[in-house]
Residue frames relative to the residue before (quaternion, step in Angstrom):
aa qw qx qy qz dx dy dz
M 1.0000 0.0000 0.0000 0.0000 0.00 0.00 0.00
S 0.4376 -0.7014 0.4747 0.3019 3.66 -0.81 0.79
L 0.5055 -0.6511 0.4583 0.3322 3.61 -0.87 0.61
Y 0.7513 0.4135 -0.1785 0.4824 3.50 1.23 -0.73
N 0.6402 0.4229 -0.3060 0.5636 3.65 1.20 0.45
F 0.4062 0.7228 -0.4402 0.3447 3.51 -0.05 1.42
E 0.2149 -0.7503 0.6063 0.1526 3.59 -1.18 0.31
F 0.1703 0.7767 -0.6057 0.0299 3.61 -0.94 0.42
Q 0.0995 -0.7564 0.6462 0.0227 3.39 -1.46 0.37
I 0.0936 -0.7453 0.6466 0.1331 3.63 -1.06 0.60
K 0.3528 -0.8006 0.4612 0.1477 3.48 -0.46 1.17
T 0.7354 0.4552 -0.2111 0.4554 3.36 1.02 -1.15
K 0.3836 -0.6847 0.5794 0.2200 3.51 -1.14 1.03
I 0.1933 -0.8066 0.5531 0.0787 3.45 -0.73 1.04
K 0.0974 -0.7462 0.6580 0.0278 3.65 -1.01 0.90
F 0.0892 0.8318 -0.5440 0.0650 3.48 -0.39 1.21
G 0.5340 0.6164 -0.4898 0.3081 3.53 -1.16 0.63
E 0.6585 -0.5045 0.4015 0.3882 3.63 -1.36 0.38
N 0.8342 0.1408 -0.1758 0.5033 3.49 -0.97 1.12
K 0.3683 0.7561 -0.4780 0.2535 3.60 1.14 0.10
I 0.4934 0.6933 -0.3797 0.3629 3.53 1.38 -0.38
E 0.5889 0.5952 -0.3302 0.4359 3.45 1.35 -0.67
E 0.6422 0.5163 -0.3254 0.4637 3.66 1.23 0.02
L 0.3126 0.7848 -0.4670 0.2613 3.41 1.36 0.19
D 0.6861 0.5141 -0.2794 0.4324 3.54 0.84 -1.12
D 0.6493 0.4891 -0.3332 0.4777 3.53 0.93 -0.85
S 0.6193 0.5643 -0.3386 0.4282 3.60 0.88 -0.90
L 0.6957 0.4805 -0.2635 0.4644 3.57 0.89 -1.01
R 0.6462 0.5194 -0.3152 0.4618 3.50 1.03 -0.74
S 0.5848 0.5850 -0.3717 0.4215 3.58 1.11 -0.56
F 0.7187 0.3891 -0.2512 0.5186 3.58 1.25 -0.43
G 0.4906 -0.6734 0.4304 0.3473 3.53 1.27 0.03
A 0.2443 0.8358 -0.4656 0.1580 3.53 1.31 0.51
K 0.0562 -0.8075 0.5833 0.0676 3.62 -0.98 0.56
R 0.7706 0.1283 -0.0935 0.6173 3.63 0.96 -0.75
I 0.0939 -0.8269 0.5543 -0.0152 3.48 -0.58 1.29
M 0.1802 -0.7566 0.6125 0.1408 3.50 -1.09 0.68
L 0.3053 -0.7507 0.5758 0.1079 3.50 -0.87 1.22
V 0.1324 -0.7959 0.5868 0.0684 3.58 -0.57 0.99
V 0.1233 0.8213 -0.5304 0.1700 3.61 -0.31 1.22
D 0.2939 -0.6809 0.5977 0.3046 3.60 -1.24 -0.14
Q 0.6688 -0.4865 0.3265 0.4577 3.53 -1.32 0.11
G 0.5877 0.5605 -0.4277 0.3970 3.69 0.88 -0.66
I 0.6461 0.4925 -0.3603 0.4584 3.81 0.91 -0.58
I 0.6443 0.4705 -0.3523 0.4893 3.59 0.94 -0.53
E 0.7029 0.4888 -0.2957 0.4237 3.62 0.75 -0.78
A 0.6866 0.4843 -0.2761 0.4667 3.45 1.28 -0.51
G 0.4706 -0.7056 0.4047 0.3419 3.52 1.56 -0.07
L 0.4497 0.7058 -0.4689 0.2823 3.57 1.09 0.33
I 0.5823 0.5563 -0.3611 0.4702 3.53 1.27 -0.45
D 0.5453 0.6438 -0.4220 0.3319 3.72 1.06 -0.52
K 0.6771 0.4809 -0.3330 0.4466 3.68 0.92 -0.90
I 0.6252 0.5500 -0.3247 0.4486 3.55 1.06 -0.82
E 0.6376 0.5508 -0.2822 0.4588 3.58 0.99 -0.86
K 0.6167 0.5686 -0.2740 0.4704 3.44 1.12 -0.95
I 0.6890 0.4777 -0.2645 0.4765 3.49 0.85 -1.00
L 0.6611 0.5333 -0.2886 0.4418 3.47 0.93 -0.94
K 0.6712 0.5189 -0.2723 0.4539 3.48 0.98 -1.11
E 0.6819 0.4774 -0.2826 0.4768 3.58 0.90 -0.97
S 0.6993 0.4055 -0.2909 0.5118 3.71 1.01 -0.34
N 0.4986 -0.6951 0.4376 0.2770 3.56 1.17 0.22
F 0.4039 0.6848 -0.5089 0.3301 3.62 0.93 0.73
D 0.3975 -0.6511 0.5925 0.2587 3.57 -1.18 0.66
Y 0.0810 0.8064 -0.5836 0.0503 3.47 -0.83 0.95
F 0.1272 -0.7750 0.6166 0.0553 3.42 -1.33 0.61
I 0.3369 -0.7901 0.4999 0.1110 3.53 -0.87 1.15
F 0.0900 -0.7380 0.6681 0.0289 3.60 -0.70 1.14
D 0.0634 -0.8469 0.5224 -0.0766 3.49 -0.37 1.41
Q 0.5042 0.7073 -0.3975 0.2957 3.57 1.22 0.20
V 0.3345 0.7498 -0.4957 0.2834 3.60 1.29 0.32
K 0.0345 -0.7700 0.6354 0.0464 3.55 -1.06 0.64
P 0.6369 -0.5259 0.3553 0.4376 3.57 -1.11 0.29
D 0.7761 0.1545 -0.1958 0.5792 3.70 -0.91 0.79
P 0.1397 -0.8447 0.5118 0.0714 3.68 0.54 1.09
T 0.2825 -0.7813 0.5427 0.1236 3.59 -1.00 0.94
I 0.6947 -0.4334 0.3883 0.4229 3.51 -1.35 0.10
A 0.6388 0.5469 -0.3105 0.4433 3.54 0.99 -0.87
I 0.6645 0.5057 -0.3045 0.4582 3.45 0.83 -0.91
V 0.6637 0.5092 -0.2750 0.4739 3.52 0.96 -0.97
N 0.6366 0.5031 -0.3306 0.4821 3.64 1.01 -0.62
S 0.5788 0.5803 -0.3301 0.4682 3.52 1.09 -0.94
G 0.6811 0.5198 -0.2684 0.4402 3.58 0.83 -1.17
V 0.6256 0.5299 -0.3277 0.4696 3.65 1.01 -0.80
R 0.6714 0.4612 -0.3221 0.4824 3.55 0.89 -0.85
F 0.6075 0.5401 -0.3626 0.4558 3.56 0.90 -0.71
L 0.6715 0.4999 -0.3067 0.4530 3.55 0.72 -1.07
L 0.7088 0.4759 -0.2922 0.4310 3.75 0.76 -0.85
N 0.6177 0.5676 -0.3041 0.4514 3.45 1.21 -0.99
N 0.7571 0.3961 -0.1828 0.4863 3.59 0.91 -0.83
N 0.3385 -0.7753 0.4407 0.3001 3.67 1.20 -0.09
I 0.0627 0.8294 -0.5428 0.1161 3.49 1.04 1.03
D 0.1566 -0.7730 0.6077 0.0932 3.52 -1.29 0.75
S 0.7833 0.0913 -0.0878 0.6087 3.62 1.18 -0.04
L 0.2902 -0.7530 0.5785 0.1187 3.43 -1.37 0.76
V 0.0186 -0.7499 0.6583 0.0637 3.54 -1.30 0.59
A 0.1521 -0.7857 0.5975 0.0506 3.50 -0.70 1.15
V 0.0573 -0.8080 0.5853 -0.0356 3.44 -0.83 1.14
G 0.6064 0.5280 -0.4094 0.4311 3.61 -0.60 1.07
G 0.7429 -0.3870 0.3462 0.4225 3.52 -1.29 -0.78
G 0.7781 -0.2980 0.1908 0.5189 3.57 -1.07 -0.42
S 0.6006 0.5948 -0.3787 0.3768 3.67 0.92 -0.58
P 0.7395 0.3833 -0.2649 0.4859 3.59 0.65 -1.04
I 0.6555 0.4986 -0.3494 0.4467 3.56 0.98 -0.57
D 0.6821 0.4508 -0.3342 0.4689 3.59 0.86 -0.68
T 0.5611 0.5641 -0.3482 0.4958 3.59 1.23 -0.44
A 0.6643 0.4811 -0.3192 0.4746 3.63 0.81 -0.80
K 0.6421 0.5361 -0.3167 0.4472 3.51 0.97 -0.97
A 0.7068 0.4539 -0.2670 0.4723 3.58 0.90 -1.05
I 0.5724 0.5595 -0.3860 0.4586 3.68 1.06 -0.54
R 0.6699 0.4787 -0.3111 0.4746 3.63 0.75 -1.04
A 0.7754 0.4263 -0.2511 0.3923 3.61 0.66 -0.69
S 0.3495 -0.7572 0.4487 0.3213 3.48 1.49 -0.07
F 0.1416 -0.8768 0.4580 -0.0367 3.43 0.12 1.48
S 0.0648 -0.7337 0.6693 0.0976 3.60 -1.19 0.67
K 0.7780 -0.4359 0.1960 0.4078 3.55 -1.31 0.15
V 0.8394 0.1607 -0.0756 0.5136 3.58 0.77 -0.74
E 0.8449 0.0271 -0.0490 0.5321 3.59 0.97 0.05
L 0.6453 -0.5040 0.3334 0.4673 3.66 -1.04 0.29
A 0.3222 -0.7785 0.5170 0.1511 3.54 -0.74 1.13
E 0.7435 -0.3822 0.2646 0.4807 3.56 -1.17 -0.33
K 0.4621 -0.7262 0.4154 0.2942 3.69 -0.63 0.94
I 0.1671 -0.7199 0.6672 0.0930 3.42 -1.31 0.61
A 0.7438 -0.4198 0.2121 0.4750 3.59 -1.14 0.10
V 0.6024 0.6133 -0.3807 0.3406 3.64 0.90 -0.49
D 0.6454 0.5651 -0.3536 0.3729 3.53 1.16 -0.46
K 0.6524 0.4969 -0.3250 0.4710 3.53 1.25 0.14
L 0.4602 0.6917 -0.4220 0.3630 3.65 1.40 -0.04
P 0.5192 -0.6373 0.4830 0.3016 3.44 -1.15 0.79
L 0.1506 -0.7587 0.6292 0.0759 3.69 -1.11 0.75
I 0.0578 -0.7502 0.6572 0.0449 3.44 -1.12 0.95
T 0.1855 -0.7989 0.5615 0.1099 3.76 -0.76 0.83
I 0.0872 -0.7803 0.6181 0.0387 3.57 -0.92 0.85
P 0.1284 -0.8220 0.5371 0.1390 3.81 0.06 1.00
T 0.1819 -0.7507 0.6264 0.1049 3.45 -1.23 0.73
T 0.6831 0.3422 -0.3045 0.5688 3.61 1.21 0.19
S 0.3163 -0.7403 0.5541 0.2119 3.53 -1.35 0.20
G 0.6172 0.5815 -0.3748 0.3748 3.55 -0.09 1.12
S 0.7053 0.4570 -0.3404 0.4217 3.76 0.79 -0.79
G 0.3458 -0.7478 0.5325 0.1940 3.62 0.89 -0.66
S 0.4060 0.7338 -0.4452 0.3137 3.50 1.30 -0.17
E 0.6199 0.5919 -0.3962 0.3293 3.61 0.93 -0.60
V 0.7769 0.2997 -0.1828 0.5227 3.53 1.28 -0.14
T 0.5838 0.6483 -0.3416 0.3495 3.52 1.25 -0.21
K 0.3596 -0.6976 0.5612 0.2631 3.54 -1.17 0.32
A 0.6173 0.5299 -0.3685 0.4499 3.61 1.00 0.78
I 0.1338 -0.7447 0.6459 0.1022 3.60 -1.22 0.60
V 0.1459 -0.7167 0.6628 0.1604 3.34 -1.52 0.21
I 0.0535 -0.8060 0.5875 -0.0472 3.55 -0.65 1.14
K 0.3010 -0.7596 0.5489 0.1762 3.58 -1.13 0.64
D 0.3252 -0.7163 0.5809 0.2090 3.53 -1.09 0.80
E 0.3604 -0.7896 0.4425 0.2256 3.54 -0.15 1.13
N 0.6473 0.5204 -0.3443 0.4378 3.57 1.13 -0.64
T 0.7716 0.3037 -0.2071 0.5191 3.68 0.80 -0.79
K 0.3799 -0.7457 0.4604 0.2962 3.65 1.20 -0.22
K 0.5228 0.6443 -0.4080 0.3810 3.49 1.26 0.41
K 0.3462 -0.7347 0.5614 0.1586 3.48 -1.10 0.77
F 0.0588 0.8139 -0.5781 0.0031 3.64 -0.80 0.69
A 0.3527 -0.7529 0.5388 0.1358 3.51 -1.15 0.73
V 0.1154 -0.7575 0.6415 0.0372 3.46 -1.04 0.84
A 0.0451 -0.7586 0.6496 0.0212 3.70 -1.05 0.78
E 0.1468 0.7450 -0.6304 0.1616 3.48 -0.76 1.31
E 0.5833 -0.5932 0.4114 0.3722 3.52 -1.08 0.53
I 0.6719 0.5405 -0.3078 0.4022 3.46 0.96 -0.90
L 0.5891 0.5773 -0.3769 0.4215 3.64 1.26 -0.19
A 0.4984 0.6271 -0.4572 0.3865 3.76 1.12 -0.31
P 0.4933 -0.6303 0.5387 0.2631 3.48 -1.11 0.96
D 0.4747 -0.6682 0.4720 0.3246 3.63 -1.17 0.49
I 0.7752 0.0625 0.0229 0.6282 3.58 1.06 -0.87
S 0.0675 -0.7625 0.6410 0.0558 3.54 -1.00 0.91
I 0.2486 -0.7606 0.5904 0.1056 3.60 -0.80 1.14
V 0.0381 0.8469 -0.5304 0.0027 3.65 -0.02 0.87
D 0.0278 0.8249 -0.5492 0.1308 3.51 0.03 1.40
P 0.4087 -0.7372 0.4809 0.2413 3.75 -0.31 1.23
V 0.5990 0.5917 -0.3855 0.3774 3.60 1.07 -0.73
M 0.6202 0.5725 -0.3253 0.4264 3.54 1.15 -0.68
T 0.7058 0.3935 -0.2751 0.5209 3.66 1.12 -0.23
K 0.3317 0.7539 -0.5122 0.2433 3.72 1.26 0.31
T 0.7719 0.3821 -0.2373 0.4493 3.61 0.74 -0.92
L 0.3435 0.7629 -0.4764 0.2704 3.67 1.20 0.19
P 0.3678 -0.7476 0.4709 0.2898 3.77 -0.35 0.94
P 0.7282 -0.4667 0.3155 0.3904 3.49 -1.25 0.55
Y 0.6965 0.4912 -0.2945 0.4324 3.56 0.76 -1.06
L 0.6316 0.5196 -0.2765 0.5047 3.63 1.02 -0.97
T 0.6643 0.4565 -0.3489 0.4782 3.66 0.94 -0.70
A 0.6170 0.5050 -0.3877 0.4625 3.64 0.93 -0.64
V 0.6398 0.5610 -0.3358 0.4039 3.60 0.70 -0.98
G 0.6914 0.5069 -0.2157 0.4675 3.39 0.79 -1.33
G 0.6805 0.4887 -0.3121 0.4480 3.58 0.86 -0.80
M 0.6813 0.4719 -0.3025 0.4708 3.57 0.96 -0.66
D 0.5283 0.6048 -0.3504 0.4820 3.55 1.33 -0.40
A 0.6743 0.4834 -0.2495 0.4994 3.46 0.99 -1.20
L 0.6845 0.4958 -0.3242 0.4249 3.61 0.92 -0.77
S 0.6170 0.5397 -0.3142 0.4788 3.52 1.25 -0.68
H 0.5614 0.5789 -0.3515 0.4755 3.55 1.12 -0.61
C 0.7550 0.4406 -0.2294 0.4281 3.44 0.58 -1.27
I 0.7134 0.4588 -0.2933 0.4412 3.55 0.90 -0.78
E 0.6407 0.4990 -0.3373 0.4761 3.55 1.21 -0.62
S 0.6158 0.5565 -0.3238 0.4542 3.57 1.09 -0.74
Y 0.6801 0.4862 -0.2808 0.4714 3.62 0.93 -1.09
T 0.7675 0.3631 -0.2119 0.4839 3.67 0.86 -0.75
S 0.4009 0.7503 -0.4356 0.2943 3.52 1.34 0.08
H 0.5657 -0.6145 0.4374 0.3331 3.60 -1.15 0.82
D 0.7529 0.3484 -0.2388 0.5047 3.56 1.25 -0.53
A 0.2885 0.7739 -0.5274 0.1994 3.60 1.11 0.55
V 0.0707 -0.7766 0.6209 0.0796 3.63 -1.06 0.49
L 0.6992 -0.5785 0.2068 0.3655 3.52 -0.99 0.65
P 0.6233 0.5376 -0.3826 0.4197 3.63 0.74 -0.62
F 0.7448 0.3840 -0.2454 0.4874 3.54 0.92 -0.82
E 0.5242 0.6011 -0.4168 0.4362 3.63 1.19 -0.28
M 0.6434 0.4935 -0.3064 0.4987 3.49 1.19 -0.80
I 0.6701 0.4760 -0.3556 0.4449 3.65 0.76 -0.65
A 0.6031 0.5756 -0.3088 0.4579 3.55 1.16 -0.88
T 0.7107 0.4738 -0.2810 0.4376 3.59 0.78 -0.99
K 0.6392 0.4807 -0.3420 0.4934 3.59 1.17 -0.66
G 0.5639 0.5719 -0.3920 0.4487 3.58 1.14 -0.47
I 0.6210 0.5576 -0.3381 0.4349 3.49 1.05 -0.98
E 0.6506 0.5697 -0.2396 0.4412 3.46 0.95 -1.24
M 0.6802 0.4698 -0.3062 0.4722 3.55 0.93 -0.86
V 0.5708 0.5978 -0.3428 0.4464 3.57 1.04 -0.73
K 0.6654 0.5405 -0.2369 0.4572 3.46 0.95 -1.30
N 0.7729 0.4013 -0.2098 0.4446 3.49 0.81 -1.00
Y 0.8280 0.2972 -0.0995 0.4649 3.56 1.01 -0.80
L 0.5587 0.5766 -0.4850 0.3466 3.80 0.91 -0.25
R 0.6768 0.4806 -0.4009 0.3876 3.56 0.57 -0.66
P 0.6952 0.4929 -0.2863 0.4380 3.62 0.78 -0.86
A 0.5985 0.5459 -0.3297 0.4849 3.53 1.34 -0.54
V 0.6421 0.5004 -0.2749 0.5115 3.49 1.02 -0.86
G 0.7377 0.4530 -0.2475 0.4352 3.60 0.85 -0.86
N 0.7821 0.0477 0.0048 0.6213 3.65 1.12 -0.58
G 0.2647 -0.8089 0.5037 0.1479 3.63 -0.02 1.32
S 0.6364 0.5706 -0.3168 0.4111 3.58 1.10 -0.52
N 0.4935 0.6551 -0.3909 0.4177 3.54 1.40 -0.30
M 0.1794 -0.8555 0.4753 0.1000 3.59 -0.04 1.33
E 0.5527 0.5710 -0.4081 0.4494 3.51 1.28 -0.30
A 0.6577 0.4948 -0.3165 0.4716 3.56 1.09 -0.88
R 0.6354 0.5255 -0.3445 0.4488 3.63 0.98 -0.84
A 0.6373 0.5376 -0.3202 0.4498 3.58 0.95 -0.83
G 0.6593 0.5224 -0.2906 0.4561 3.48 0.99 -1.02
M 0.6874 0.4889 -0.2760 0.4607 3.55 0.95 -0.76
S 0.5752 0.5335 -0.3543 0.5090 3.54 1.18 -0.72
L 0.6944 0.4689 -0.3164 0.4447 3.69 0.86 -0.64
A 0.5997 0.5363 -0.3561 0.4754 3.46 1.19 -0.67
S 0.6731 0.5085 -0.3094 0.4389 3.53 0.89 -0.75
L 0.6357 0.5092 -0.2950 0.4995 3.49 1.06 -0.84
F 0.6543 0.4990 -0.3073 0.4780 3.71 0.87 -0.87
G 0.6767 0.4905 -0.3380 0.4328 3.56 0.95 -0.68
G 0.6333 0.5449 -0.3063 0.4564 3.53 1.17 -0.78
I 0.6560 0.4961 -0.2875 0.4909 3.58 1.04 -0.87
S 0.7151 0.4370 -0.2901 0.4621 3.67 0.80 -0.68
L 0.6274 0.4994 -0.3593 0.4774 3.61 0.98 -0.70
S 0.6050 0.5740 -0.3648 0.4141 3.69 0.97 -0.79
N 0.7925 0.3197 -0.1358 0.5012 3.58 0.97 -0.89
C 0.7764 0.3081 -0.2305 0.4992 3.70 0.98 -0.20
G 0.4569 -0.6899 0.4297 0.3614 3.68 1.35 -0.30
L 0.4540 -0.6851 0.4986 0.2755 3.45 -1.34 -0.05
G 0.3182 -0.7794 0.4765 0.2535 3.55 -0.71 -0.85
L 0.8601 -0.2460 0.1147 0.4319 3.49 -1.22 -0.60
V 0.4654 0.6529 -0.4268 0.4183 3.64 1.27 -0.24
H 0.7448 0.4465 -0.1767 0.4634 3.39 0.81 -1.30
A 0.5903 0.5621 -0.3485 0.4627 3.56 1.17 -0.77
I 0.6733 0.4588 -0.2831 0.5060 3.73 0.98 -0.83
S 0.7338 0.4674 -0.3016 0.3900 3.67 0.58 -1.07
H 0.6176 0.5610 -0.4042 0.3748 3.59 0.99 -0.36
P 0.6856 0.4060 -0.3191 0.5131 3.60 0.96 -0.63
L 0.5685 0.5805 -0.3806 0.4415 3.67 1.15 -0.40
G 0.6286 0.4857 -0.3069 0.5242 3.64 1.20 -0.81
G 0.7069 0.5120 -0.2889 0.3934 3.55 0.73 -1.13
Q 0.7422 0.4147 -0.1653 0.4998 3.60 0.94 -1.06
F 0.8211 0.2426 -0.0902 0.5087 3.70 0.86 -0.71
N 0.4049 -0.7350 0.4536 0.3001 3.53 1.28 0.08
I 0.3753 0.6824 -0.5713 0.2590 3.80 0.83 0.62
P 0.5720 -0.6125 0.4435 0.3178 3.52 -0.87 1.07
H 0.6050 -0.6515 0.3298 0.3174 3.58 -0.82 0.92
G 0.6388 0.5388 -0.2648 0.4813 3.49 1.14 -1.01
L 0.6750 0.5004 -0.2593 0.4761 3.51 1.03 -0.92
A 0.6393 0.4592 -0.3691 0.4942 3.59 0.86 -0.85
N 0.6142 0.5338 -0.3917 0.4294 3.73 0.82 -0.65
S 0.6439 0.5611 -0.3026 0.4230 3.51 0.93 -1.03
I 0.6626 0.5002 -0.2931 0.4742 3.60 0.94 -1.02
I 0.7538 0.4282 -0.2349 0.4397 3.62 0.76 -0.98
L 0.5281 0.7069 -0.3951 0.2553 3.56 0.99 -0.85
P 0.7351 0.4566 -0.3038 0.3985 3.68 0.56 -1.01
Y 0.6517 0.5201 -0.3040 0.4608 3.50 1.22 -0.83
V 0.6251 0.5255 -0.3309 0.4730 3.62 1.04 -0.66
M 0.6009 0.5571 -0.3096 0.4824 3.52 1.09 -0.87
E 0.5985 0.5617 -0.3092 0.4803 3.64 1.06 -1.09
F 0.7086 0.4808 -0.2432 0.4557 3.57 0.77 -1.23
N 0.7375 0.4512 -0.2409 0.4409 3.65 0.79 -1.10
I 0.5035 0.7484 -0.3965 0.1707 3.53 1.10 -0.78
I 0.6489 0.5689 -0.2917 0.4126 3.59 1.08 -0.87
A 0.6368 0.5741 -0.3394 0.3868 3.47 1.21 -0.69
N 0.8013 -0.0057 0.0375 0.5970 3.50 1.05 -0.60
P 0.0026 -0.8464 0.5313 0.0352 3.75 0.53 1.07
A 0.5940 0.5500 -0.4258 0.4041 3.62 0.93 -0.39
K 0.6692 0.4645 -0.3496 0.4628 3.70 0.91 -0.35
Y 0.5827 0.5406 -0.3284 0.5104 3.50 1.20 -0.51
A 0.6544 0.4990 -0.3096 0.4764 3.61 0.92 -0.81
N 0.6768 0.4561 -0.3262 0.4769 3.59 1.10 -0.63
I 0.5278 0.5853 -0.4194 0.4504 3.58 1.15 -0.32
A 0.6428 0.5298 -0.3202 0.4512 3.60 1.02 -0.97
R 0.5860 0.5546 -0.3350 0.4867 3.50 1.15 -0.94
L 0.6806 0.5128 -0.2995 0.4291 3.66 0.60 -1.09
F 0.6831 0.4893 -0.2661 0.4724 3.53 1.14 -0.66
G 0.6455 -0.5647 0.3105 0.4099 3.56 1.34 0.04
V 0.5220 0.6358 -0.4316 0.3701 3.61 1.28 -0.14
N 0.3643 -0.6768 0.5956 0.2334 3.51 -1.17 0.90
I 0.1026 -0.8452 0.5244 -0.0116 3.42 -0.44 1.34
D 0.3567 0.8070 -0.4318 0.1870 3.59 1.39 0.07
N 0.7409 0.4048 -0.1737 0.5070 3.65 1.11 -0.71
M 0.6015 0.5641 -0.3571 0.4388 3.45 1.29 0.06
T 0.5364 -0.5114 0.5600 0.3702 3.44 -1.54 0.33
E 0.6681 -0.5059 0.3685 0.4025 3.46 -1.40 0.39
M 0.6554 0.4752 -0.2947 0.5077 3.78 1.07 -0.92
E 0.5920 0.5421 -0.3887 0.4523 3.67 0.84 -0.66
A 0.7035 0.4532 -0.2653 0.4788 3.59 0.73 -1.05
A 0.6068 0.5282 -0.3706 0.4641 3.68 0.93 -0.75
C 0.6342 0.5298 -0.3241 0.4605 3.65 0.80 -0.91
K 0.6306 0.5673 -0.3320 0.4127 3.63 0.88 -0.69
A 0.5254 0.6151 -0.3665 0.4597 3.58 1.34 -0.69
I 0.6584 0.4987 -0.3180 0.4656 3.62 0.85 -1.02
E 0.7083 0.4771 -0.2969 0.4273 3.56 0.75 -0.98
E 0.6021 0.5318 -0.3547 0.4784 3.57 1.11 -0.44
V 0.6323 0.5271 -0.3166 0.4714 3.57 0.98 -0.77
E 0.6624 0.4733 -0.3122 0.4897 3.61 0.98 -0.90
K 0.6056 0.5810 -0.3535 0.4131 3.65 0.97 -0.67
I 0.6927 0.4741 -0.2494 0.4829 3.49 0.83 -1.26
K 0.6151 0.5184 -0.3639 0.4696 3.69 0.93 -0.57
K 0.6847 0.5108 -0.2956 0.4276 3.47 0.79 -0.88
D 0.6699 0.5348 -0.2530 0.4486 3.50 1.15 -1.05
I 0.7486 0.3328 -0.2194 0.5299 3.62 0.97 -0.57
G 0.6225 -0.6320 0.3142 0.3381 3.63 1.10 0.55
L 0.5728 0.6045 -0.3938 0.3891 3.57 1.08 0.44
D 0.2773 0.7863 -0.4985 0.2375 3.59 1.13 0.78
Y 0.2689 0.7984 -0.4992 0.2028 3.63 0.64 1.09
S 0.2885 -0.7100 0.6195 0.1698 3.59 -1.35 0.20
L 0.6185 -0.5010 0.4373 0.4187 3.64 -1.26 0.15
D 0.5994 0.5883 -0.3513 0.4137 3.53 1.06 -0.60
D 0.5958 0.5777 -0.3176 0.4586 3.56 1.19 -0.54
F 0.7339 0.3565 -0.2226 0.5336 3.62 1.31 -0.35
G 0.5054 -0.6638 0.4110 0.3675 3.60 1.24 0.11
V 0.3273 0.7699 -0.5133 0.1916 3.63 1.04 0.49
D 0.0319 0.7772 -0.6267 0.0471 3.36 -0.95 1.03
K 0.6623 0.5167 -0.3352 0.4266 3.73 -0.94 -0.63
F 0.0254 0.8445 -0.5339 0.0347 3.63 0.77 0.92
E 0.6545 0.5166 -0.3173 0.4518 3.51 0.86 -0.92
F 0.6823 0.4826 -0.2996 0.4602 3.61 0.94 -0.73
I 0.6428 0.4609 -0.3398 0.5089 3.60 1.02 -0.69
A 0.6002 0.5424 -0.3718 0.4554 3.70 0.93 -0.50
E 0.6475 0.5223 -0.3218 0.4521 3.57 0.99 -0.88
L 0.6580 0.5347 -0.2671 0.4580 3.47 1.00 -1.01
A 0.6623 0.5218 -0.2968 0.4482 3.50 1.01 -0.91
L 0.6529 0.5389 -0.2972 0.4415 3.52 1.06 -0.86
K 0.6280 0.5005 -0.3440 0.4866 3.65 1.23 -0.31
E 0.5390 0.6121 -0.3942 0.4236 3.70 1.22 -0.10
E 0.0287 -0.8551 0.5172 -0.0205 3.58 0.80 1.16
L 0.5720 0.5958 -0.3999 0.3974 3.62 1.00 -0.64
M 0.7347 0.4089 -0.2270 0.4914 3.49 1.04 -0.97
L 0.7133 0.5076 -0.2899 0.3868 3.56 0.74 -0.91
K 0.5548 0.6363 -0.3972 0.3599 3.58 1.20 -0.34
S 0.7288 0.3943 -0.2369 0.5072 3.57 1.13 -0.57
N 0.4284 0.6908 -0.5059 0.2886 3.64 1.11 0.00
P 0.4798 -0.7184 0.4078 0.2956 3.55 -0.83 0.83
R 0.7489 0.2614 -0.1868 0.5795 3.67 1.23 -0.20
S 0.4751 -0.6932 0.4500 0.3019 3.52 -0.97 0.66
I 0.3040 -0.8182 0.4858 0.0466 3.50 -1.08 0.86
E 0.1170 -0.7762 0.6166 0.0601 3.40 -1.08 0.79
K 0.6939 -0.4739 0.3165 0.4402 3.59 -1.16 0.38
K 0.6316 0.5761 -0.2876 0.4317 3.52 0.83 -1.00
D 0.6366 0.5226 -0.3246 0.4649 3.60 1.04 -0.86
I 0.6650 0.5210 -0.2855 0.4526 3.61 0.92 -0.99
I 0.6410 0.4859 -0.3325 0.4925 3.60 1.03 -0.83
K 0.6867 0.4861 -0.3229 0.4334 3.53 0.76 -0.63
I 0.6129 0.4892 -0.3670 0.5004 3.64 1.07 -0.53
L 0.6052 0.5617 -0.3468 0.4449 3.68 0.97 -0.80
R 0.6635 0.4795 -0.2791 0.5019 3.63 0.97 -0.97
R 0.5981 0.5593 -0.3419 0.4610 3.65 1.01 -0.63
A 0.7570 0.4048 -0.1815 0.4797 3.42 0.96 -1.10
Y 0.5006 0.6682 -0.4197 0.3559 3.67 1.18 -0.06
């Protein structure tokens, strides 16, 4: 694809900065909102992050209703429960607060979800949606995609439709300040995998390559300090930007083999999504590297490696080393063996069905390739 022959659109209005959360009432008023559904999980409530949201809504005299049934890896049943909650309370606007799970749940609720695709629309698909991320990684706050789990088959599946994109995303780094080091690390590697896969995507185009490479640079500069000191607001802001840039770039460039493999790993073995990406990422990079060594060499440069006296392939391999280093430094030096992963052939077969992900991968893939990657990651 030519770098200079493309179309793109960013539907979501983004409000970024410390204390931007104070603009929530203005954003809701812009939609004429009166009855708001807050979509959260129990972790958001326990962390007290909902308190500030409630204070704003109360002071602005909004009626609001809290849907707190969201769990990690949201399921069809949770989404259906949310649709019933919305209709029973005559909701006219949604606000999703949290990481990828509450945000994906809110998107799916708004679109009236069925098992494998967007079903016939009901009134909820026209309601405004505001996202407020409290983690830095999923990028779901700005994407037009969701990942939902079928609790019966244990399979995750992804859907991408324009209607799923939030209307407004309020990205306030202060909302990530209490995120524990482990979740900061997992989210950061999720963001890095988004940026690397978007940048090296077969469908990558220039504007989003620029955004993705800036995201990689942000992770390189800020993930370690964000994990080491959660009160470092410069690092928190940098990682919020990395997550945002990853979400924007993946929405317009697609992802690849990392996510095609991580979805069945999460669905079948309950490995957190960002951690599954972290485990698989270096080995997929190793597989894909010959498809576009120049881009992988540039990733090494973005990580601060002096590549001047290296061949292109030597420099490209350094990118893999840098990813391994950052994983080790932030305490995510895991393997598939740590989670009892087996059934490599079954996982490979499920990964090959992730057509939405695989169509953008820079290198063509066969079942044997995925099995080899799983063995390397074991």
